[in-house]
C-alpha positions in Angstrom: 92.0 -35.6 64.2 92.7 -37.5 61.0 90.2 -39.5 59.0 92.0 -42.7 60.1 91.7 -41.7 63.8 88.0 -40.9 63.3 87.5 -44.3 61.7 89.3 -46.0 64.5 87.1 -44.3 67.1 84.1 -45.8 65.3 85.4 -49.3 66.2 85.3 -48.6 70.0 82.4 -50.5 71.5 82.1 -53.1 68.8 82.4 -56.9 69.3 85.0 -58.8 67.5 86.4 -62.4 67.1 90.0 -63.3 67.9 91.7 -64.8 64.8 95.3 -64.9 66.2 95.8 -65.4 69.9 96.6 -62.3 71.9 97.6 -61.0 75.3 98.4 -57.6 76.9 102.1 -58.0 76.1 101.7 -60.0 72.9 99.5 -58.5 70.1 97.4 -60.8 68.0 94.6 -60.1 65.5 90.8 -59.7 65.6 88.1 -59.6 63.0 84.9 -57.5 63.1 82.2 -56.4 60.8 82.0 -52.7 59.9 79.4 -51.3 57.4 78.9 -54.8 55.9 82.7 -55.2 55.5 84.9 -57.6 57.4 87.9 -55.8 59.0 90.9 -57.5 60.5 93.3 -55.5 62.8 96.0 -56.0 65.3 94.8 -56.2 68.9 96.0 -56.7 72.4 94.3 -57.3 75.8 93.6 -54.1 77.8 94.1 -55.9 81.1 97.6 -57.1 82.1 97.8 -60.9 82.5 94.7 -61.5 80.3 94.9 -63.5 77.1 92.5 -64.6 74.4 92.4 -67.7 72.2 91.3 -68.1 68.6 87.4 -67.7 68.3 87.1 -65.9 71.7 84.6 -63.0 71.5 86.0 -59.6 72.7 84.9 -56.0 73.0 87.0 -53.2 71.5 87.5 -50.8 74.5 89.9 -48.3 72.9 92.3 -47.8 70.0 96.0 -47.0 70.5 98.3 -46.2 67.5 96.2 -48.5 65.2 96.0 -51.4 67.7 92.6 -52.3 69.2 92.6 -52.7 73.0 90.1 -55.5 73.9 88.4 -57.0 76.9 86.3 -60.1 77.5 82.6 -59.7 76.8 
């Protein structure tokens, strides 16, 4: 496993805030705090048909090829 993959695994289980709207079939962007740093990353909803608006709070369920898979808290 690469350092990048290990770092991504550390994001699973963290809460994040949506900064660009997203859905399962339309990636957007989230922001979360990691080790006192603010990190933004691409994200999409883990559940088909679910979507999130700006400022929604989400939970990072998994990482897939650098994209966070998120669910409603």
